[in-house]
Phi, psi and omega in degrees: 000160179218134176284120181275324190192140177209137159225200186291347183248330181218162175232126175246127199228138175266128170268115179286153174296143181103334187260128177287145179297311182214129183259148171267002175279147182286340181239166188093144183276143172225177187283318175312302182298315176305313182287332179286321179301315173301321184285320186291324183292334185245015169284158178299143188292136180093352180291138184244299198290175173297145182302144180269141176224109178260128178278115178270310175212171190226161171235145176297153184311313179286358185264136168275163169134194192273138180217143179248129176240144180272145172263345174230157177303319180301311181297320177295330183284315178297318176297317181304314184294318178300325176295313183292336189275354194293346168139085157298325173243141182242158183308127177085350184282133183251015170127004174122141179250023183050235186246024184280144174278137165072023185297122180277170173294162186300338187271006177046059164111338181289143190251116182233159180068221179293348184283349175290345183268151171289134180309134180104350181250119177088180186264142179294318177209154177312119177072009180269160175278130174262131179226124186242129182244153168242126181234145170260125187235150174264135184249123173279152185309320179293333185271354180303311178308318186292322173290327178287316169313318183297337173292340185258333184204163171289126187253134184266120175244131178230126178225171170245132190246144178231121176281131173257100187294324188292321195265357189045052179211174177237151197234131170277138190223175178289149166303136179091355174294141185298135186067008185280146176236154180280132182239140182208139182206165172232159173221153162235148181269126182277312190202148177231131173220104178064240184261027178232159177213156177237128189241145166254125191239133167254127186260137175254338175226167186232080180265159174298129179045037183303305182292320171307312178284326170299314189288320176301320186291333180272009179080017178231061177297143185296142182293131186090353187257086188280336170311321180245040169092001179297142182234359183286192177296158176307137175257153173289329180207167172296114186284070180209126181227123176287095200265334178228141179223124180232142173193166177281126174303134188292345184251309183271338182081359179295137177280131182251136188223126177232155175201142178227168178264139181295157178274014176225165174225175186280000000 
C-alpha cells in the first residue's frame, strides 16, 4: 500500500491488487492492519488511546486503487454520509433496465444532469463521494457495437443484482426478484484494440461485485476475471482500478480529488 495524502482527519491510500482491505484471519497482512500499525508507530509520544481508524468504503481483494479512511469518529460519520450519497439514482435513469444488456437511458442517448460531464469531472451528487474506475474488458461480438458507441457518449447500465453468498458472486436477475437491488453505473470507452477495450466507469450504486457482474452481463467481462466469464489469456491481476476518488473534506468542506494510474494497460 502507499499513502497518497494524510492530515489530522483523513488518510487517502492506494491499495495494491491482492491485498485485502480487512481480513477475517488472525494471521496475514491486510490494509487495515498495516494502517493501524503505521498510525501506532507515528502517534505523538505519550498519547494513550490506540489510534482511531474508520473504514469508509472497501475494494475487493483483487482490485487495486484508492480508498479514504477516517482518523476520527466525526470524520468517519461525515465521509460515510458522502459514500452513501454517491447515488441511489443516476442521471437519466428512469427506474431500472431490468436485466437488459446495455440499456440506455429513457431519453435514448441524450445526456442529462451530471452525465453531460465527462466521468471524473465534477461531483456525482451534491456532497457525494465520486468513484471513477479504469477497467480492461473483453468484448463479445454482441458487445462490440456498444463499446464503439461508448467512444461517442457515456453509456448507462442499470440492472437488478442479487448477491449469492454461497458462491461469493453476484447475479443479474429480473426486476422484482426477492432480495435483488438496483445497480447502476455508466461507462465511456477510452480505447479499443481488437477484442479488448479500456473503459472509464462511474459508479452510482455500491453493490457487491457490481462492476464485475454488470460488465460481464453486458458482454464485457473484466480481463482476468475468470469468475465472471473472462476467457482471454492469463492476466497478472483482475484488470480493475479505482483510479479517481473525490469527496468533500470532513472538516474544511474543500473538494478533494485524487488520481492514480492502473497497473495494467490495454
